[in-house]
C-alpha positions in Angstrom: 101.4 91.3 108.4 101.1 90.9 112.2 104.8 90.3 112.3 105.8 93.0 109.8 103.9 96.0 111.0 105.4 96.1 114.5 108.8 95.7 112.9 108.3 98.7 110.7 106.8 100.8 113.6 109.9 100.1 115.7 108.0 98.1 118.3 110.0 95.0 117.6 113.7 94.5 116.6 114.9 92.3 113.8 117.2 89.7 115.3 120.3 88.7 113.3 119.7 85.5 111.4 122.7 83.2 110.9 121.5 82.3 107.4 120.6 85.8 106.3 122.5 87.3 103.4 122.8 90.7 101.8 122.5 94.1 103.4 120.5 92.9 106.5 123.2 90.3 107.3 126.0 92.9 106.7 124.4 95.3 109.1 123.5 92.7 111.7 127.1 91.6 111.8 127.9 94.8 113.7 125.2 94.3 116.3 126.6 93.0 119.6 124.9 90.0 121.4 121.4 90.8 122.5 120.8 93.5 120.0 119.0 93.5 116.7 118.3 95.9 113.8 115.8 98.7 114.4 114.3 98.9 110.9 112.8 102.5 111.2 116.2 103.9 112.2 117.7 102.3 109.1 115.4 104.7 107.0 115.3 107.7 109.4 119.1 107.8 109.6 120.1 106.5 106.2 123.8 106.6 105.4 124.7 109.7 103.4 126.3 107.6 100.7 126.7 104.0 99.8 130.3 103.7 101.1 129.3 105.0 104.6 127.6 101.7 105.4 131.1 100.0 105.2 132.0 101.7 108.5 131.1 99.4 111.3 130.3 102.3 113.6 127.7 103.5 111.1 126.2 100.0 111.0 126.1 99.8 114.8 123.9 102.9 114.9 121.1 100.8 113.5 121.3 98.3 116.4 119.0 98.4 119.4 118.9 96.4 122.6 116.4 93.6 122.6 114.3 94.1 125.8 110.7 94.0 127.0 109.8 97.3 125.3 111.5 96.2 122.0 111.3 92.4 121.8 112.9 90.4 119.0 110.5 90.1 116.1 109.3 86.5 115.4 109.6 87.2 111.7 113.1 85.7 111.5 111.8 82.5 113.0 108.8 82.5 110.7 110.9 82.9 107.7 113.3 80.2 108.9 110.4 77.8 109.2 109.0 78.8 105.9 112.2 78.0 104.1 112.3 74.5 105.6 109.0 73.5 103.9 109.3 70.8 101.4 108.3 73.0 98.5 110.9 75.7 99.3 114.4 74.9 97.9 115.7 78.4 98.2 115.8 81.2 100.7 112.7 82.8 99.2 111.6 84.0 102.6 114.6 86.2 103.2 114.5 87.5 99.7 110.9 88.4 100.3 111.8 90.2 103.5 114.6 92.2 102.0 112.4 93.2 99.0 109.6 94.2 101.3 111.9 96.3 103.5 113.6 98.2 100.7 110.4 98.7 98.6 108.4 100.1 101.5 
C-alpha cells in the first residue's frame, strides 16, 4: 500500500512500463519522454465517452512531468520484479494493478 496510496493521491506518477498492456499502456503511449500517468487526473477528467480516449491529445492530458515534486512511482518496478519470481508465469502484477485502479 505504501506505493499505491501516493499514486492515488497524485504524489507520484505512474511511469510507462514497456511490458504493460491494456488501457494503461494505451494511455502511456501518448506520454512524452520524462512523463508518466497522473492517476487522479484519469478519474477527475474522465473522457466523456469511450471513443474520446482514442484521441492522442485526450490521452496526453493524463500525462504529468516526472520531477522532484511528482517522482515516478516505484510500483512499476515492484510489479516487474514480482512478475519475475519463479512462481509467476503470467503478468499477474499488471493485471492486479489495472483491477485495483479501475475498481477503486
